[in-house]
N, CA, C and O atoms as a GROMACS GRO file, in nm:
protein
  488
    1MET      N    1  11.494  16.813  -0.721
    1MET     CA    2  11.616  16.775  -0.650
    1MET      C    3  11.727  16.766  -0.753
    1MET      O    4  11.706  16.721  -0.865
    2SER      N    5  11.843  16.809  -0.713
    2SER     CA    6  11.960  16.792  -0.800
    2SER      C    7  12.076  16.746  -0.713
    2SER      O    8  12.081  16.774  -0.593
    3ALA      N    9  12.166  16.674  -0.775
    3ALA     CA   10  12.284  16.626  -0.702
    3ALA      C   11  12.371  16.745  -0.664
    3ALA      O   12  12.389  16.837  -0.744
    4PRO      N   13  12.426  16.744  -0.543
    4PRO     CA   14  12.516  16.853  -0.503
    4PRO      C   15  12.634  16.867  -0.600
    4PRO      O   16  12.682  16.768  -0.656
    5VAL      N   17  12.679  16.989  -0.620
    5VAL     CA   18  12.785  17.019  -0.716
    5VAL      C   19  12.911  16.937  -0.688
    5VAL      O   20  12.971  16.882  -0.781
    6GLN      N   21  12.951  16.928  -0.563
    6GLN     CA   22  13.072  16.852  -0.529
    6GLN      C   23  13.056  16.705  -0.567
    6GLN      O   24  13.152  16.642  -0.611
    7TYR      N   25  12.937  16.650  -0.550
    7TYR     CA   26  12.909  16.511  -0.586
    7TYR      C   27  12.911  16.493  -0.738
    7TYR      O   28  12.960  16.392  -0.788
    8GLN      N   29  12.858  16.591  -0.810
    8GLN     CA   30  12.857  16.584  -0.956
    8GLN      C   31  12.998  16.579  -1.012
    8GLN      O   32  13.021  16.524  -1.120
    9ALA      N   33  13.093  16.637  -0.940
    9ALA     CA   34  13.231  16.643  -0.986
    9ALA      C   35  13.309  16.513  -0.965
    9ALA      O   36  13.418  16.497  -1.019
   10LEU      N   37  13.254  16.421  -0.886
   10LEU     CA   38  13.324  16.295  -0.859
   10LEU      C   39  13.323  16.205  -0.982
   10LEU      O   40  13.230  16.208  -1.063
   11SER      N   41  13.426  16.125  -0.996
   11SER     CA   42  13.428  16.024  -1.102
   11SER      C   43  13.345  15.904  -1.057
   11SER      O   44  13.320  15.885  -0.938
   12ALA      N   45  13.303  15.824  -1.153
   12ALA     CA   46  13.229  15.702  -1.121
   12ALA      C   47  13.313  15.611  -1.032
   12ALA      O   48  13.261  15.548  -0.940
   13GLU      N   49  13.442  15.605  -1.058
   13GLU     CA   50  13.533  15.523  -0.977
   13GLU      C   51  13.537  15.572  -0.832
   13GLU      O   52  13.538  15.492  -0.739
   14ALA      N   53  13.540  15.704  -0.814
   14ALA     CA   54  13.543  15.761  -0.679
   14ALA      C   55  13.414  15.729  -0.603
   14ALA      O   56  13.417  15.700  -0.484
   15ILE      N   57  13.301  15.734  -0.672
   15ILE     CA   58  13.173  15.701  -0.609
   15ILE      C   59  13.172  15.554  -0.570
   15ILE      O   60  13.131  15.519  -0.459
   16ARG      N   61  13.216  15.469  -0.660
   16ARG     CA   62  13.222  15.325  -0.628
   16ARG      C   63  13.313  15.299  -0.508
   16ARG      O   64  13.282  15.215  -0.423
   17GLU      N   65  13.424  15.369  -0.500
   17GLU     CA   66  13.516  15.353  -0.388
   17GLU      C   67  13.451  15.401  -0.257
   17GLU      O   68  13.462  15.334  -0.154
   18GLN      N   69  13.385  15.515  -0.262
   18GLN     CA   70  13.317  15.568  -0.143
   18GLN      C   71  13.209  15.473  -0.093
   18GLN      O   72  13.180  15.468   0.026
   19LEU      N   73  13.149  15.398  -0.185
   19LEU     CA   74  13.038  15.309  -0.150
   19LEU      C   75  13.079  15.162  -0.146
   19LEU      O   76  12.995  15.073  -0.159
   20ARG      N   77  13.207  15.137  -0.128
   20ARG     CA   78  13.254  14.999  -0.115
   20ARG      C   79  13.182  14.933   0.003
   20ARG      O   80  13.176  14.990   0.112
   21GLY      N   81  13.128  14.815  -0.021
   21GLY     CA   82  13.056  14.741   0.083
   21GLY      C   83  12.906  14.764   0.081
   21GLY      O   84  12.832  14.692   0.149
   22PHE      N   85  12.861  14.863   0.005
   22PHE     CA   86  12.718  14.889  -0.008
   22PHE      C   87  12.660  14.793  -0.111
   22PHE      O   88  12.734  14.742  -0.195
   23PRO      N   89  12.530  14.766  -0.106
   23PRO     CA   90  12.468  14.680  -0.208
   23PRO      C   91  12.490  14.737  -0.349
   23PRO      O   92  12.494  14.859  -0.368
   24ALA      N   93  12.504  14.649  -0.446
   24ALA     CA   94  12.530  14.690  -0.584
   24ALA      C   95  12.420  14.782  -0.637
   24ALA      O   96  12.449  14.876  -0.711
   25GLU      N   97  12.294  14.757  -0.598
   25GLU     CA   98  12.183  14.842  -0.643
   25GLU      C   99  12.200  14.985  -0.593
   25GLU      O  100  12.163  15.081  -0.661
   26THR      N  101  12.256  14.997  -0.475
   26THR     CA  102  12.278  15.130  -0.416
   26THR      C  103  12.384  15.206  -0.494
   26THR      O  104  12.369  15.326  -0.521
   27VAL      N  105  12.490  15.137  -0.530
   27VAL     CA  106  12.598  15.200  -0.606
   27VAL      C  107  12.547  15.245  -0.742
   27VAL      O  108  12.575  15.357  -0.786
   28GLU      N  109  12.472  15.159  -0.809
   28GLU     CA  110  12.418  15.195  -0.941
   28GLU      C  111  12.321  15.312  -0.930
   28GLU      O  112  12.320  15.400  -1.016
   29ALA      N  113  12.239  15.313  -0.825
   29ALA     CA  114  12.146  15.424  -0.805
   29ALA      C  115  12.223  15.554  -0.775
   29ALA      O  116  12.182  15.662  -0.816
   30ALA      N  117  12.334  15.542  -0.704
   30ALA     CA  118  12.418  15.659  -0.674
   30ALA      C  119  12.476  15.719  -0.802
   30ALA      O  120  12.484  15.841  -0.817
   31LEU      N  121  12.515  15.633  -0.894
   31LEU     CA  122  12.566  15.681  -1.022
   31LEU      C  123  12.455  15.748  -1.105
   31LEU      O  124  12.479  15.848  -1.172
   32ARG      N  125  12.334  15.690  -1.098
   32ARG     CA  126  12.220  15.752  -1.168
   32ARG      C  127  12.186  15.887  -1.104
   32ARG      O  128  12.157  15.984  -1.174
   33PHE      N  129  12.190  15.892  -0.971
   33PHE     CA  130  12.161  16.017  -0.903
   33PHE      C  131  12.262  16.124  -0.942
   33PHE      O  132  12.226  16.241  -0.958
   34GLN      N  133  12.387  16.086  -0.957
   34GLN     CA  134  12.489  16.183  -0.996
   34GLN      C  135  12.456  16.244  -1.132
   34GLN      O  136  12.466  16.365  -1.150
   35SER      N  137  12.416  16.160  -1.227
   35SER     CA  138  12.391  16.211  -1.363
   35SER      C  139  12.252  16.274  -1.378
   35SER      O  140  12.236  16.374  -1.448
   36GLU      N  141  12.151  16.216  -1.311
   36GLU     CA  142  12.013  16.264  -1.327
   36GLU      C  143  11.974  16.368  -1.222
   36GLU      O  144  11.900  16.462  -1.251
   37GLY      N  145  12.024  16.348  -1.100
   37GLY     CA  146  11.982  16.434  -0.990
   37GLY      C  147  11.837  16.416  -0.953
   37GLY      O  148  11.775  16.505  -0.896
   38SER      N  149  11.782  16.299  -0.987
   38SER     CA  150  11.639  16.278  -0.966
   38SER      C  151  11.610  16.223  -0.826
   38SER      O  152  11.690  16.150  -0.768
   39LEU      N  153  11.494  16.260  -0.776
   39LEU     CA  154  11.448  16.209  -0.647
   39LEU      C  155  11.430  16.057  -0.654
   39LEU      O  156  11.458  15.987  -0.557
   40ALA      N  157  11.384  16.007  -0.768
   40ALA     CA  158  11.364  15.862  -0.784
   40ALA      C  159  11.496  15.786  -0.766
   40ALA      O  160  11.499  15.683  -0.699
   41ALA      N  161  11.603  15.836  -0.826
   41ALA     CA  162  11.733  15.770  -0.811
   41ALA      C  163  11.780  15.777  -0.667
   41ALA      O  164  11.835  15.680  -0.614
   42PHE      N  165  11.758  15.891  -0.603
   42PHE     CA  166  11.800  15.903  -0.463
   42PHE      C  167  11.721  15.808  -0.374
   42PHE      O  168  11.778  15.743  -0.287
   43LYS      N  169  11.589  15.799  -0.397
   43LYS     CA  170  11.506  15.708  -0.317
   43LYS      C  171  11.550  15.563  -0.336
   43LYS      O  172  11.537  15.482  -0.243
   44THR      N  173  11.600  15.529  -0.454
   44THR     CA  174  11.650  15.394  -0.478
   44THR      C  175  11.778  15.368  -0.399
   44THR      O  176  11.805  15.254  -0.361
   45MET      N  177  11.856  15.471  -0.374
   45MET     CA  178  11.980  15.459  -0.295
   45MET      C  179  11.952  15.439  -0.147
   45MET      O  180  12.026  15.368  -0.079
   46LEU      N  181  11.847  15.501  -0.098
   46LEU     CA  182  11.823  15.509   0.046
   46LEU      C  183  11.814  15.375   0.119
   46LEU      O  184  11.873  15.362   0.226
   47PRO      N  185  11.743  15.273   0.066
   47PRO     CA  186  11.740  15.146   0.139
   47PRO      C  187  11.880  15.086   0.162
   47PRO      O  188  11.906  15.028   0.267
   48GLY      N  189  11.968  15.100   0.064
   48GLY     CA  190  12.104  15.049   0.079
   48GLY      C  191  12.184  15.126   0.182
   48GLY      O  192  12.265  15.068   0.254
   49PHE      N  193  12.163  15.258   0.190
   49PHE     CA  194  12.229  15.338   0.293
   49PHE      C  195  12.182  15.294   0.431
   49PHE      O  196  12.262  15.279   0.523
   50ILE      N  197  12.052  15.274   0.443
   50ILE     CA  198  11.997  15.229   0.572
   50ILE      C  199  12.050  15.090   0.605
   50ILE      O  200  12.096  15.066   0.717
   51GLU      N  201  12.044  14.999   0.509
   51GLU     CA  202  12.091  14.861   0.532
   51GLU      C  203  12.237  14.860   0.578
   51GLU      O  204  12.272  14.788   0.671
   52PHE      N  205  12.322  14.938   0.513
   52PHE     CA  206  12.464  14.940   0.544
   52PHE      C  207  12.489  14.985   0.688
   52PHE      O  208  12.584  14.939   0.752
   53HIS      N  209  12.405  15.074   0.739
   53HIS     CA  210  12.427  15.131   0.871
   53HIS      C  211  12.347  15.064   0.984
   53HIS      O  212  12.356  15.105   1.099
   54LEU      N  213  12.269  14.963   0.950
   54LEU     CA  214  12.191  14.894   1.052
   54LEU      C  215  12.281  14.812   1.145
   54LEU      O  216  12.382  14.757   1.101
   55PRO      N  217  12.243  14.803   1.272
   55PRO     CA  218  12.316  14.713   1.362
   55PRO      C  219  12.305  14.569   1.312
   55PRO      O  220  12.205  14.531   1.250
   56ARG      N  221  12.407  14.490   1.339
   56ARG     CA  222  12.407  14.349   1.296
   56ARG      C  223  12.282  14.278   1.349
   56ARG      O  224  12.236  14.302   1.460
   57GLY      N  225  12.230  14.190   1.265
   57GLY     CA  226  12.113  14.112   1.303
   57GLY      C  227  11.980  14.179   1.277
   57GLY      O  228  11.875  14.118   1.295
   58THR      N  229  11.983  14.305   1.235
   58THR     CA  230  11.860  14.377   1.203
   58THR      C  231  11.815  14.335   1.063
   58THR      O  232  11.896  14.330   0.971
   59PRO      N  233  11.686  14.306   1.046
   59PRO     CA  234  11.638  14.266   0.912
   59PRO      C  235  11.665  14.374   0.807
   59PRO      O  236  11.664  14.494   0.837
   60LYS      N  237  11.690  14.329   0.686
   60LYS     CA  238  11.713  14.418   0.572
   60LYS      C  239  11.586  14.499   0.544
   60LYS      O  240  11.476  14.445   0.550
   61PRO      N  241  11.601  14.629   0.514
   61PRO     CA  242  11.483  14.710   0.484
   61PRO      C  243  11.423  14.671   0.348
   61PRO      O  244  11.491  14.610   0.266
   62PRO      N  245  11.297  14.706   0.326
   62PRO     CA  246  11.238  14.677   0.195
   62PRO      C  247  11.309  14.756   0.085
   62PRO      O  248  11.367  14.862   0.112
   63ALA      N  249  11.304  14.705  -0.037
   63ALA     CA  250  11.370  14.770  -0.150
   63ALA      C  251  11.310  14.906  -0.182
   63ALA      O  252  11.378  14.995  -0.233
   64VAL      N  253  11.182  14.922  -0.152
   64VAL     CA  254  11.113  15.049  -0.172
   64VAL      C  255  11.062  15.092  -0.036
   64VAL      O  256  10.988  15.019   0.031
   65LEU      N  257  11.103  15.212   0.005
   65LEU     CA  258  11.067  15.261   0.138
   65LEU      C  259  10.944  15.351   0.130
   65LEU      O  260  10.945  15.452   0.059
   66ASP      N  261  10.840  15.314   0.203
   66ASP     CA  262  10.723  15.401   0.214
   66ASP      C  263  10.758  15.520   0.301
   66ASP      O  264  10.833  15.507   0.398
   67ASP      N  265  10.704  15.635   0.267
   67ASP     CA  266  10.734  15.757   0.340
   67ASP      C  267  10.698  15.749   0.488
   67ASP      O  268  10.763  15.813   0.571
   68HIS      N  269  10.596  15.673   0.522
   68HIS     CA  270  10.549  15.667   0.660
   68HIS      C  271  10.634  15.577   0.750
   68HIS      O  272  10.618  15.579   0.872
   69LEU      N  273  10.724  15.497   0.692
   69LEU     CA  274  10.805  15.407   0.774
   69LEU      C  275  10.890  15.486   0.873
   69LEU      O  276  10.951  15.587   0.839
   70ARG      N  277  10.892  15.437   0.997
   70ARG     CA  278  10.971  15.501   1.101
   70ARG      C  279  11.111  15.443   1.099
   70ARG      O  280  11.129  15.321   1.094
   71LEU      N  281  11.210  15.530   1.103
   71LEU     CA  282  11.349  15.487   1.092
   71LEU      C  283  11.388  15.390   1.203
   71LEU      O  284  11.455  15.290   1.177
   72ASN      N  285  11.347  15.418   1.324
   72ASN     CA  286  11.386  15.332   1.436
   72ASN      C  287  11.294  15.213   1.450
   72ASN      O  288  11.338  15.099   1.439
   73GLN      N  289  11.167  15.236   1.474
   73GLN     CA  290  11.073  15.128   1.505
   73GLN      C  291  11.050  15.032   1.388
   73GLN      O  292  11.043  14.911   1.409
   74ASP      N  293  11.038  15.084   1.267
   74ASP     CA  294  11.006  14.999   1.152
   74ASP      C  295  11.130  14.945   1.080
   74ASP      O  296  11.128  14.834   1.028
   75LEU      N  297  11.237  15.025   1.078
   75LEU     CA  298  11.355  14.987   1.000
   75LEU      C  299  11.474  14.947   1.087
   75LEU      O  300  11.569  14.885   1.037
   76GLY      N  301  11.472  14.979   1.216
   76GLY     CA  302  11.580  14.938   1.305
   76GLY      C  303  11.701  15.029   1.307
   76GLY      O  304  11.807  14.991   1.357
   77LEU      N  305  11.687  15.149   1.254
   77LEU     CA  306  11.798  15.244   1.249
   77LEU      C  307  11.801  15.323   1.380
   77LEU      O  308  11.722  15.415   1.399
   78ASP      N  309  11.892  15.286   1.469
   78ASP     CA  310  11.900  15.357   1.597
   78ASP      C  311  11.973  15.490   1.581
   78ASP      O  312  12.021  15.521   1.472
   79SER      N  313  11.982  15.568   1.688
   79SER     CA  314  12.040  15.702   1.678
   79SER      C  315  12.186  15.699   1.638
   79SER      O  316  12.232  15.786   1.564
   80LEU      N  317  12.261  15.599   1.685
   80LEU     CA  318  12.402  15.588   1.645
   80LEU      C  319  12.414  15.558   1.496
   80LEU      O  320  12.495  15.618   1.426
   81ALA      N  321  12.333  15.465   1.448
   81ALA     CA  322  12.335  15.430   1.306
   81ALA      C  323  12.292  15.549   1.219
   81ALA      O  324  12.348  15.571   1.112
   82LEU      N  325  12.194  15.626   1.266
   82LEU     CA  326  12.150  15.744   1.191
   82LEU      C  327  12.262  15.847   1.186
   82LEU      O  328  12.283  15.910   1.082
   83SER      N  329  12.334  15.864   1.295
   83SER     CA  330  12.448  15.957   1.297
   83SER      C  331  12.557  15.912   1.201
   83SER      O  332  12.613  15.993   1.127
   84GLU      N  333  12.587  15.782   1.202
   84GLU     CA  334  12.689  15.728   1.110
   84GLU      C  335  12.646  15.747   0.966
   84GLU      O  336  12.728  15.779   0.880
   85MET      N  337  12.518  15.726   0.939
   85MET     CA  338  12.467  15.744   0.803
   85MET      C  339  12.479  15.892   0.763
   85MET      O  340  12.513  15.922   0.649
   86ALA      N  341  12.451  15.983   0.855
   86ALA     CA  342  12.464  16.126   0.827
   86ALA      C  343  12.608  16.161   0.793
   86ALA      O  344  12.633  16.239   0.701
   87PHE      N  345  12.706  16.103   0.866
   87PHE     CA  346  12.847  16.127   0.837
   87PHE      C  347  12.881  16.079   0.697
   87PHE      O  348  12.954  16.146   0.624
   88LYS      N  349  12.830  15.962   0.659
   88LYS     CA  350  12.859  15.907   0.526
   88LYS      C  351  12.797  15.994   0.417
   88LYS      O  352  12.860  16.021   0.315
   89LEU      N  353  12.673  16.038   0.438
   89LEU     CA  354  12.607  16.126   0.340
   89LEU      C  355  12.684  16.257   0.327
   89LEU      O  356  12.701  16.309   0.216
   90ASP      N  357  12.729  16.309   0.439
   90ASP     CA  358  12.810  16.432   0.441
   90ASP      C  359  12.936  16.412   0.358
   90ASP      O  360  12.970  16.494   0.273
   91GLU      N  361  13.005  16.303   0.386
   91GLU     CA  362  13.132  16.273   0.316
   91GLU      C  363  13.110  16.252   0.167
   91GLU      O  364  13.184  16.308   0.085
   92LEU      N  365  13.010  16.174   0.130
   92LEU     CA  366  12.987  16.140  -0.010
   92LEU      C  367  12.938  16.260  -0.091
   92LEU      O  368  12.989  16.286  -0.200
   93PHE      N  369  12.839  16.331  -0.038
   93PHE     CA  370  12.776  16.436  -0.116
   93PHE      C  371  12.840  16.572  -0.099
   93PHE      O  372  12.809  16.664  -0.175
   94GLY      N  373  12.927  16.587  -0.001
   94GLY     CA  374  12.994  16.714   0.018
   94GLY      C  375  12.905  16.822   0.074
   94GLY      O  376  12.928  16.941   0.050
   95VAL      N  377  12.802  16.783   0.149
   95VAL     CA  378  12.715  16.879   0.217
   95VAL      C  379  12.736  16.862   0.367
   95VAL      O  380  12.762  16.752   0.415
   96THR      N  381  12.724  16.971   0.438
   96THR     CA  382  12.743  16.964   0.582
   96THR      C  383  12.616  16.913   0.648
   96THR      O  384  12.509  16.974   0.637
   97ILE      N  385  12.629  16.799   0.717
   97ILE     CA  386  12.517  16.742   0.791
   97ILE      C  387  12.566  16.719   0.933
   97ILE      O  388  12.652  16.635   0.958
   98GLU      N  389  12.510  16.793   1.025
   98GLU     CA  390  12.547  16.783   1.165
   98GLU      C  391  12.460  16.677   1.233
   98GLU      O  392  12.343  16.661   1.198
   99THR      N  393  12.516  16.606   1.328
   99THR     CA  394  12.442  16.503   1.400
   99THR      C  395  12.316  16.561   1.463
   99THR      O  396  12.210  16.498   1.460
  100ARG      N  397  12.326  16.680   1.520
  100ARG     CA  398  12.211  16.742   1.586
  100ARG      C  399  12.096  16.768   1.488
  100ARG      O  400  11.980  16.774   1.529
  101GLU      N  401  12.128  16.783   1.359
  101GLU     CA  402  12.024  16.809   1.259
  101GLU      C  403  11.940  16.686   1.230
  101GLU      O  404  11.824  16.699   1.189
  102VAL      N  405  11.994  16.569   1.250
  102VAL     CA  406  11.921  16.446   1.217
  102VAL      C  407  11.859  16.378   1.338
  102VAL      O  408  11.785  16.281   1.324
  103THR      N  409  11.888  16.429   1.458
  103THR     CA  410  11.838  16.361   1.578
  103THR      C  411  11.686  16.360   1.588
  103THR      O  412  11.631  16.266   1.645
  104GLY      N  413  11.618  16.458   1.535
  104GLY     CA  414  11.471  16.460   1.544
  104GLY      C  415  11.400  16.395   1.427
  104GLY      O  416  11.278  16.391   1.424
  105ILE      N  417  11.476  16.345   1.331
  105ILE     CA  418  11.414  16.283   1.213
  105ILE      C  419  11.368  16.143   1.250
  105ILE      O  420  11.446  16.061   1.298
  106THR      N  421  11.239  16.116   1.226
  106THR     CA  422  11.184  15.987   1.269
  106THR      C  423  11.129  15.901   1.155
  106THR      O  424  11.116  15.780   1.171
  107THR      N  425  11.096  15.962   1.040
  107THR     CA  426  11.037  15.884   0.931
  107THR      C  427  11.117  15.900   0.802
  107THR      O  428  11.200  15.990   0.789
  108VAL      N  429  11.092  15.812   0.708
  108VAL     CA  430  11.155  15.820   0.577
  108VAL      C  431  11.119  15.952   0.511
  108VAL      O  432  11.205  16.016   0.450
  109ALA      N  433  10.994  15.995   0.521
  109ALA     CA  434  10.952  16.122   0.460
  109ALA      C  435  11.030  16.240   0.518
  109ALA      O  436  11.072  16.328   0.444
  110GLU      N  437  11.049  16.240   0.649
  110GLU     CA  438  11.125  16.349   0.712
  110GLU      C  439  11.271  16.347   0.668
  110GLU      O  440  11.330  16.452   0.644
  111LEU      N  441  11.328  16.228   0.656
  111LEU     CA  442  11.467  16.216   0.610
  111LEU      C  443  11.482  16.267   0.467
  111LEU      O  444  11.575  16.341   0.437
  112LEU      N  445  11.390  16.228   0.380
  112LEU     CA  446  11.395  16.274   0.242
  112LEU      C  447  11.376  16.425   0.233
  112LEU      O  448  11.446  16.491   0.155
  113ALA      N  449  11.286  16.480   0.309
  113ALA     CA  450  11.263  16.625   0.308
  113ALA      C  451  11.388  16.698   0.356
  113ALA      O  452  11.427  16.800   0.299
  114PHE      N  453  11.450  16.647   0.461
  114PHE     CA  454  11.572  16.708   0.514
  114PHE      C  455  11.683  16.707   0.409
  114PHE      O  456  11.747  16.809   0.385
  115LEU      N  457  11.705  16.591   0.347
  115LEU     CA  458  11.813  16.580   0.248
  115LEU      C  459  11.784  16.664   0.124
  115LEU      O  460  11.875  16.723   0.066
  116LYS      N  461  11.660  16.669   0.084
  116LYS     CA  462  11.624  16.751  -0.032
  116LYS      C  463  11.657  16.898  -0.003
  116LYS      O  464  11.711  16.968  -0.088
  117THR      N  465  11.624  16.943   0.117
  117THR     CA  466  11.656  17.080   0.157
  117THR      C  467  11.806  17.101   0.158
  117THR      O  468  11.855  17.202   0.107
  118LYS      N  469  11.881  17.007   0.215
  118LYS     CA  470  12.026  17.019   0.221
  118LYS      C  471  12.087  17.029   0.081
  118LYS      O  472  12.174  17.113   0.058
  119PHE      N  473  12.042  16.946  -0.010
  119PHE     CA  474  12.100  16.945  -0.144
  119PHE      C  475  12.066  17.074  -0.219
  119PHE      O  476  12.150  17.124  -0.293
  120GLU      N  477  11.949  17.126  -0.201
  120GLU     CA  478  11.909  17.248  -0.272
  120GLU      C  479  11.976  17.371  -0.214
  120GLU      O  480  11.999  17.468  -0.285
  121LEU      N  481  12.008  17.368  -0.086
  121LEU     CA  482  12.070  17.483  -0.022
  121LEU      C  483  12.220  17.487  -0.041
  121LEU      O  484  12.280  17.595  -0.045
  122GLU      N  485  12.281  17.373  -0.054
  122GLU     CA  486  12.427  17.369  -0.056
  122GLU      C  487  12.482  17.380  -0.197
  122GLU      O  488  12.603  17.378  -0.216
   0.00000   0.00000   0.00000
C-alpha cells in the first residue's frame, strides 16, 4: 500500500486542518501514513475515522480493529455514516470514492481491501 500521490503532496498543516476534530492518534497516524504509506499506519487511522463518523451515543470502536468486525452490527457505522466517511476519505486522499461503491462493504477487512485497491489504482 502506498499513500495516494495527491495526499503525499499535502503539508502536515493541511492534513491536520483536514482532520480537525479527529482523535489525536488518528492525525498522527495520518501523518505517518503520508510519509510511510504503510498498511499499519492506515489501520491505525481507521478507528478514528470510524469514531468521528459514528452517530452520537454509539460506543467508541476499539483502538485495534479486527478484520472480521462488522461495520454496522459490531461498530455502529450505519449507511449514512459510511457514506460520510467515504466523502471524507475522498476529500482527504484525493481518490474518487462513490457512495455506491461502499454500500456493500460490511466488514473491516472488506473496507481495507476496497481502500487498498483504490489507493493502488489512483
